[in-house]
MIKEGU-431259 format. One record per atom (N, C-alpha, C): x, y, z. Coordinates in steps of 0.001 Angstrom, whole numbers, padded with zeros to 6 digits, always signed. Atoms other than C-alpha are relative to their C-alpha. Layout:
residues N
XYZ ...
This chain:
residues 266
+000980+000762-000776 -061165+044109+084102 +000652-000522+001277 -000511+000447-001297 -060674+043315+087782 -000433-001437+000251 +000339+001389-000281 -060483+039628+088641 +000916-000528+001097 -000791+000605-001057 -059218+037403+091422 +001201-000716-000600 -001228+000625+000482 -055651+036129+091020 +000548-000937+001066 -000637+000931-000931 -053386+033599+092686 +001456+000406+000186 -001404-000271-000307 -050066+034227+094418 +000749-001323-000020 -000721+001260+000186 -047506+031591+093449 +000662-000482+001288 -000774+000394-001173 -045360+031626+096595 +000260+001236+000860 -000271-001114-000915 -044127+033759+099477 +000892+001051-000637 -000889-000956+000664 -041445+035341+097287 -000806+000984-000843 +000817-000897+000813 -044077+036725+094937 -000832+000926+000879 +000782-000830-000927 -046277+037943+097830 +000875+001106+000581 -000930-000985-000559 -043268+039671+099358 +000330+001083-001021 -000357-000963+001044 -042290+041302+096052 -001149+000975-000273 +001159-000860+000239 -045827+042633+095536 -000166+001037+001109 +000167-000918-001131 -045936+044168+099021 +001164+000977+000121 -001172-000878-000064 -042380+045542+098980 -000057+001034-001116 +000099-000916+001133 -043005+047080+095557 -001033+001081+000198 +001058-000979-000258 -046114+048863+096812 -000416-000118+001474 +000250+000193-001433 -045936+049069+100640 -001290+000630+000511 +001288-000558-000426 -049093+051195+100846 -001104-001049-000006 +000957+001105-000055 -050892+047894+100250 -000039-000597+001406 -000010+000451-001390 -049794+046937+103776 -000787+000982+000852 +000691-001070-000705 -050958+050268+105171 +000448+001310-000624 -000350-001314+000544 -051056+053837+103886 +001110+000620+000851 -001119-000605-000703 -047741+055444+104776 +001015-000991+000542 -000941+001015-000481 -045960+052149+105520 +001309+000115-000772 -001333-000028+000611 -042185+052198+104867 +000678-001346+000246 -000797+001220-000125 -040208+049021+104185 +001449+000395+000265 -001400-000273-000319 -036833+049287+105919 +000916-001053-000622 -000785+001078+000578 -035540+045892+104815 -000903-001214-000171 +000722+001267+000144 -036761+042501+103641 +001011-001106-000262 -000908+001147+000022 -035211+039055+103784 +001285+000310+000763 -001132-000353-000859 -032943+040412+106546 +000361-001214+000846 -000456+001152-000763 -030870+037629+108070 +000176+000392+001458 -000137-000210-001438 -031307+037578+111859 +000851-001127+000558 -000984+000974-000495 -028534+035809+113777 -000692-001231+000580 +000534+001257-000510 -029407+032149+114309 -001398-000319-000464 +001372+000205+000463 -032777+032507+112546 -000050+000005-001514 +000211-000169+001433 -034200+032316+109056 -000110+001484-000308 +000093-001399+000381 -034473+035542+107096 -001383+000567+000322 +001240-000693-000303 -037118+038015+108272 -000649+000463-001300 +000663-000363+001248 -039754+038660+105604 +000085+001500-000256 -000004-001456+000172 -040268+042416+106058 +000134+000656+001368 -000077-000870-001168 -039211+044965+108662 -000279+001420-000469 +000348-001349+000426 -040773+048401+108422 -000572+000820+001127 +000697-000850-000964 -042571+051235+110165 -001361+000359-000580 +001350-000312+000469 -046285+051967+109986 -000203+001511-000047 +000303-001416+000163 -048018+055315+109521 +000204+000794+001287 -000236-000677-001277 -047559+056096+113233 +001446-000186+000468 -001434+000166-000263 -043808+055307+113034 +000296-001045+001071 -000241+001127-000889 -044099+052084+115021 +000765-001072-000766 -000784+001059+000625 -041443+049490+114190 -000860-001253-000119 +000943+001079+000294 -043230+046526+112599 +000701-001189-000653 -000465+001258+000581 -042235+042902+111959 -001158-000603-000801 +001044+000556+000865 -044215+041475+109006 +000403-001412-000406 -000251+001407+000336 -044387+037685+108599 -001047-000451-001014 +000878+000357+001114 -045862+036328+105334 -000113-001512-000154 +000231+001398+000359 -047409+032971+104451 -001021-000038-001145 +000987+000182+001071 -049268+031756+101367 -000874-001227+000260 +000851+001101-000465 -050760+028792+103246 -000252+000227+001491 +000259-000093-001432 -052259+028439+106715 +001117-000704+000756 -001167+000519-000709 -049300+027960+109051 -000185+000226+001499 +000237-000146-001444 -049921+027256+112778 +001140+000674+000761 -001160-000557-000704 -046384+028404+113706 +000353+001414-000448 -000334-001322+000539 -046553+031774+111944 +000254+001028+001100 -000176-000957-001093 -046964+033773+115158 +001293-000275+000758 -001219+000328-000747 -044152+031893+116917 +001255+000405-000768 -001139-000430+000811 -041785+032565+114025 +000176+001514+000094 -000077-001458-000090 -042641+036262+114137 +000549+000444+001350 -000473-000357-001336 -041979+036348+117887 +001516-000189+000105 -001461+000180-000007 -038447+034978+117311 +000690+001215-000615 -000575-001196+000613 -037713+037889+114966 -000206+001216+000913 +000319-001095-000911 -039383+040241+117448 +001031+000069+001127 -000988+000055-001074 -037020+039092+120189 +001353+000496-000499 -001264-000458+000583 -034041+039686+117891 +000002+001518-000143 +000123-001449+000153 -035301+043221+117175 +000200+000689+001347 -000140-000608-001322 -035588+043988+120891 +001452-000041+000480 -001397+000103-000413 -032036+042763+121467 +000861+001039-000716 -000769-001008+000728 -030725+045127+118778 -000302+001400+000527 +000389-001313-000516 -032688+048098+120152 -000477+000931-001105 +000557-000920+000985 -034677+050807+118389 +001051+000985-000495 -001043-000939+000428 -031679+053166+118340 +000878-000621-001086 -000826+000689+001001 -029621+050592+116445 -000735-000106-001337 +000798+000101+001224 -032427+050012+113935 -000105+001359-000689 +000120-001351+000564 -032891+053775+113473 +001274+000406-000730 -001271-000352+000632 -029192+054254+112720 +000257-000848-001246 -000281+000911+001111 -028964+051208+110445 -000815+000348-001245 +000883-000252+001139 -031875+052338+108247 -000410+001464-000102 +000335-001424+000014 -031720+056130+108563 -000243+000518-001418 +000228-000441+001379 -031542+056497+104768 -001414-000334-000474 +001363+000380+000369 -034849+054657+104378 -001028+000845+000761 +000940-000749-000832 -036491+056607+107202 -000136+001449-000439 +000056-001405+000389 -035607+060045+105830 -000209+000883+001217 +000268-000907-001131 -037129+062671+108110 -000948-000609+001026 +000858+000663-000981 -039294+060118+109949 +000855-000652+001087 -000719+000540-001151 -038294+058790+113373 -000807-001123+000625 +000671+001123-000650 -039127+055413+114903 -000344+000390+001430 +000450-000374-001333 -041169+055993+118035 +000542-000975+001050 -000491+000813-001119 -039855+054732+121395 -001167-000718+000666 +001056+000830-000563 -042618+052188+121914 +000251-001438-000438 -000199+001394+000364 -042859+048421+121738 -000352-000215-001471 +000330+000317+001391 -042691+047177+118128 -001271-000844-000080 +001209+000789+000201 -045689+045390+116631 +000251-001080-001046 -000101+001134+000923 -046305+042277+114547 -001202+000023-000946 +001034+000177+001006 -048286+042034+111294 +000165-001404-000581 +000001+001317+000630 -049170+038514+110131 -000913+000056-001214 +000755-000054+001254 -050326+038204+106507 -000040-001395-000601 +000189+001355+000538 -051762+034957+105102 -001396-000077-000613 +001354+000134+000558 -054780+033710+103119 -001036-000373+001054 +000870+000385-001111 -056290+032169+106279 +000876-000216+001235 -000751+000177-001228 -055298+031748+109924 -000517-001182+000805 +000331+001122-000871 -055199+028737+112204 -000714+000524+001247 +000790-000474-001146 -057812+029116+114964 +000791-000042+001300 -000789+000098-001230 -055402+027954+117668 +001001+001149+000109 -000937-001118-000021 -052961+030668+116653 -000719+001290+000413 +000778-001160-000416 -055698+033286+117044 -000225-000011+001510 +000163+000114-001449 -056287+031967+120559 +001310+000361+000701 -001300-000327-000593 -052540+032181+121322 +000210+001509+000047 -000223-001451+000092 -052544+035827+120241 -000715+000757+001112 +000714-000666-001088 -055031+036659+123011 +000892+000202+001217 -000821-000010-001214 -052285+036043+125556 +001317+000758-000189 -001144-000880+000191 -049668+038331+124030 -000212+001259+000844 +000113-001207-000816 -048936+041318+126279 -000763+001102-000733 +000863-001014+000591 -051318+044204+125703 +000786+001120-000681 -000756-001072+000633 -048543+046663+124830 +000750-000466-001247 -000541+000510+001257 -047401+044417+121953 -001181-000264-000933 +001133+000128+000915 -049841+044846+119106 +000293-001083-001038 -000075+001035+001032 -050402+041786+116909 -001246+000133-000871 +001132-000153+000916 -052579+042227+113811 +000064-001084-001071 +000127+001065+000988 -053788+039517+111439 -000701+000553-001241 +000583-000479+001252 -054474+040311+107773 -000135-001160-000984 +000204+000937+001098 -056041+037939+105279 +000202+000763-001312 -000241-000703+001258 -054849+038802+101800 -000878-000561-001116 +000726+000368+001209 -056790+038742+098558 +000803+000538-001175 -000760-000420+001178 -054845+038817+095283 -000966+000333-001132 +000862-000468+001089 -056500+040785+092460 +000865+000357-001199 -000724-000328+001224 -055463+041302+088858 -000773+001048-000784 +000595-001081+000784 -056153+044511+086912 +000992+000392-001085 -000857-000330+001148 -054760+045152+083428 +001314-000779+000041 -001139+000923-000037 -052426+042145+083806 +001002+000299+001119 -000847-000274-001149 -050969+043523+087044 -000673-000489+001273 +000551+000513-001255 -051418+041838+090420 +000087+001047+001099 +000034-000885-001157 -052378+043795+093517 -000494-000818+001196 +000381+000698-001224 -052846+042701+097124 -000916+000897+000828 +000901-000708-000919 -055779+043741+099297 +000000-000754+001324 -000041+000610-001320 -055509+043109+103045 -001294+000271+000741 +001224-000101-000800 -058549+042439+105216 +000343-000463+001407 -000430+000325-001356 -057921+042529+108964 -000940-001004+000654 +000760+000999-000760 -059036+039504+110983 +000091+000353+001478 +000060-000392-001396 -060094+040105+114566 +000444-001132+000936 -000403+000950-001032 -058507+038394+117565 -001117-000080+001031 +001058+000102-001019 -061118+037025+119999 +000416+000707+001284 -000367-000762-001201 -061249+039216+123122 +000299-000914+001185 -000327+000706-001235 -059758+038079+126407 -000577+000801+001155 +000683-000695-001079 -061815+038944+129459 +000797-000069+001296 -000534-000066-001361 -060586+040003+132887 +001479-000370+000077 -001439+000229-000042 -056887+040067+132161 +000672+001256+000542 -000725-001126-000571 -054513+042276+134110 +001473-000127-000362 -001397+000012+000409 -051129+043141+132645 +000768+001008+000834 -000784-000894-000844 -048591+044571+135060 +001388+000190-000601 -001355-000231+000511 -045403+046231+133851 +001049-000559+000952 -001073+000568-000806 -042168+044655+135039 +000715+001083+000794 -000851-000841-000816 -040151+046214+137834 +001457-000398-000232 -001411+000381+000053 -036361+046188+138166 +000181-001393+000610 -000089+001312-000646 -036793+043226+140542 -000473-001127-000887 +000488+001023+000935 -038801+041311+137935 +001076-000346-001016 -001075+000236+000966 -035954+041751+135450 +001146-000787+000633 -001084+000724-000690 -033376+040591+137987 -000388-001461+000215 +000445+001363-000322 -035424+037546+138995 -000251-000856-001232 +000175+000780+001226 -035923+036535+135358 +001234-000862-000271 -001241+000761+000182 -032282+035383+135371 +000022-001155+001002 +000066+001175-000868 -032204+031833+136762 +001361-000401+000558 -001337+000311-000498 -028423+031470+137104 +000367+001017+001076 -000184-000889-001146 -027643+032915+140541 +001258+000863-000115 -001224-000788+000155 -024060+034012+139760 -000214+001123-001023 +000280-001007+001025 -025207+035805+136600 -000985+001041+000525 +000967-000925-000598 -028112+037318+138501 +000714+001024+000882 -000752-000904-000871 -025655+038790+141024 +000806+001003-000824 -000737-000910+000883 -023493+040238+138228 -000930+001061-000586 +001001-000904+000578 -026597+041770+136667 -000412+001061+001026 +000385-000924-001071 -027648+043321+140002 +001115+001001+000297 -001134-000887-000263 -024161+044715+140596 +000169+001028-001116 -000094-000939+001130 -024125+046258+137109 -001034+001115+000146 +001049-000996-000225 -027410+048010+137895 +000458+001034+001027 -000445-000916-001044 -025924+049499+141065 +001115+000916-000494 -001083-000818+000542 -022824+050695+139214 -000545+001073-000945 +000581-000976+000933 -024927+052377+136530 -000694+001122+000765 +000719-001013-000776 -027129+054137+139072 +000959+000905+000774 -000979-000779-000758 -024010+055308+140942 +000769+000991-000870 -000711-000934+000875 -022716+057185+137882 -000352+001448+000334 +000463-001350-000362 -024802+060205+138879 -001398-000115+000589 +001314+000058-000651 -027826+060887+141064 -001137+000259-000977 +001046-000351+000954 -029730+062212+138035 -000240-001072-001053 +000254+001099+000938 -029507+058924+136113 -001423-000518+000223 +001392+000452-000084 -033079+057865+135330 -000091-001460-000438 +000151+001433+000257 -033984+054168+135447 -001422-000274-000475 +001323+000279+000564 -036856+052980+133241 -000124-001499-000292 +000154+001441+000239 -037694+049278+133632 -001156-000302-000945 +001052+000543+000855 -039728+047400+131053 +000090-001511+000039 -000038+001456+000028 -040365+043760+130248 +001229-000474-000764 -001237+000544+000555 -037056+041995+129611 +000993+001098-000370 -000985-001040+000266 -035146+045285+129616 -000081+001088+001068 -000037-001184-000854 -034071+048235+131763 +000806+001056-000742 -000682-001084+000687 -033166+051544+130130 +000510+001032+000990 -000579-001035-000849 -030970+054261+131620 +000210+001275-000815 +000044-001287+000698 -031252+057929+130691 +000707+001058+000841 -000570-001160-000677 -029406+061127+131528 -000415+001253-000772 +000464-001255+000594 -030927+064553+130858 -000850-000228-001238 +000928+000284+001094 -033597+063077+128619 +000572-000806-001137 -000636+000773+001076 -031174+060968+126550 +000364-001387+000528 -000324+001373-000400 -030867+057192+126731 +001452-000304-000357 -001384+000354+000293 -027282+056003+127044 +000240-001503+000027 -000188+001448+000040 -027754+052263+127642 -001295-000722+000350 +001059+000912-000418 -030152+049347+128047 +000650-001321+000369 -000483+001331-000353 -029615+045997+129740 -001166-000981-000118 +001033+000964+000352 -031503+042841+128784 +000258-001337+000703 -000214+001276-000691 -031845+039865+131160 -000441-001193-000849 +000364+001292+000588 -031890+036321+129773 +000047-001036+001119 +000056+001011-001055 -032263+033054+131648 +001364-000272+000639 -001304+000383-000533 -028535+032282+132002 +001097+001005-000343 -000971-001040+000327 -026834+035454+130751 -000757+001306-000169 +000689-001237+000323 -027589+039071+129914 +000762+000737-001097 -000572-000807+001066 -026956+041536+127088 -000059+001470+000404 +000067-001440-000211 -026221+045256+127101 +000073+000708-001346 -000097-000880+001159 -026735+047974+124507 +000409+001375+000486 -000520-001274-000472 -025034+051364+124640 +000314+000912-001182 -000336-001003+001002 -024450+054585+122709 +001506-000001-000250 -001411-000147+000354 -021164+055043+120869 +000185+001320-000730 -000283-001228+000741 -019448+057972+119204 +000270-000250-001469 -000275+000338+001396 -019039+056129+115906 -001102+000524-000903 +000987-000576+000918 -020735+057897+112995 -000846-001070-000662 +000718+001031+000745 -021662+054677+111215 -000610-001066+000906 +000589+000975-000928 -022670+052757+114359 -000171+000673+001349 +000193-000811-001193 -024127+054934+117072 -000571-000790+001177 +000509+000860-001076 -025531+052005+119107 +000647-001365-000167 -000692+001284+000077 -023574+048869+119899 -000509-000906+001112 +000478+000961-000993 -024270+045709+121917 +001108-000975+000384 -000813+001124-000455 -022446+043094+123973 -000968-001076+000478 +000938+001064-000327 -024092+039708+124406 +000612-001138+000783 -000401+001230-000698 -023949+036500+126434 +000969+000278+001152 -000874-000384-001103 -022415+038167+129510 -000266-000926+001202 +000158+000962-001097 -021763+035630+132285 +001120+000084+001029 -001153-000023-000901 -018468+036576+133966 +000250+001411+000526 -000357-001297-000591 -017027+039355+136140 +000755+000864-001010 -000782-000775+000972 -014538+040404+133442 -000890+000554-001111 +000910-000465+001048 -017274+040611+130804 -000886+001130+000514 +000830-001050-000592 -019405+042688+133178 +000796+001294+000153 -000853-001182-000129 -016486+045042+133870 +000184+000681-001345 -000142-000544+001349 -015961+045482+130121 -001285+000715-000418 +001290-000608+000345 -019673+046180+129648 -000188+001324+000729 +000181-001238-000767 -019685+048769+132428 +000909+001110-000523 -000906-001009+000547 -016646+050550+130953 -000601+000648-001246 +000629-000524+001215 -018496+050924+127659 -001245+000822+000339 +001179-000748-000447 -021668+052028+129444 +000418+001353+000576 -000490-001257-000579 -019670+054644+131356 +000402+000979-001094 -000353-000851+001136 -018271+055973+128076 -001265+000562-000662 +001265-000446+000588 -021815+056120+126693 -000653+001077+000858 +000549-000980-000932 -022942+058002+129797 +000687+001358-000184 -000738-001246+000171 -020179+060600+129391 -000321+000649-001337 +000324-000513+001336 -020968+060930+125686 -001345+000707-000011 +001347-000576+000025 -024682+061580+126197 -000125+001170+000971 +000034-001099-000972 -024033+063849+129194 +000491+001295-000622 -000552-001185+000645 -022064+066231+126964 -000952+000605-001024 +000864-000472+001086 -024835+066493+124362 -001115+000883+000538 
């Protein structure tokens, strides 16, 4: 007999979804759960959906006004690591599937949602998908199952989203000395070869050679981070963070140059 059930806590909700990820979405793969992100609490679930989009899943068993903001903190951590790093770290879970090179998305799962949080979600960039799912716990033959029902975000009218340019990324840095270091690093990367392709995005600039990405740089308010390819079998993407000095920038460029040479040979 099918009847409504109650979820005790977030740990039980997480266990039910991790044990049967198709309850989140058909074809959903859980890469990790309760993953400790540096300086943050543990992330509930990180996975990929049926279209191979990297997905941060934040769970609550009560209405929590800060649920979206918590998910965004994990989202920022994911962007700093880079999709290549995530792909390498969880290649055994992915199997023959590949994470697509697109902005990750956020799934929020809770019994109900705060109205103000739904309003906040209207102002998230259009290329970052945020989906809200109300859950219903059901019991059949003494086993609990979760059914998700998507809640709609109120539409936002007459909004124009413009992609960031290289200049936007440079100007995001407020410390002028760090901004100059960041600009100089860009010029050094572009000078590696005329065929280096520059692909700016929001809070990041990627650099490619012959269709292969060899590095990304990420501006912050008072420092910047870099990510780059390596030749290590067990760590094919590495990062340097909190760069604020000339010596640190020189070290970062040396590693980027090595990454460039590595990807150029492939």
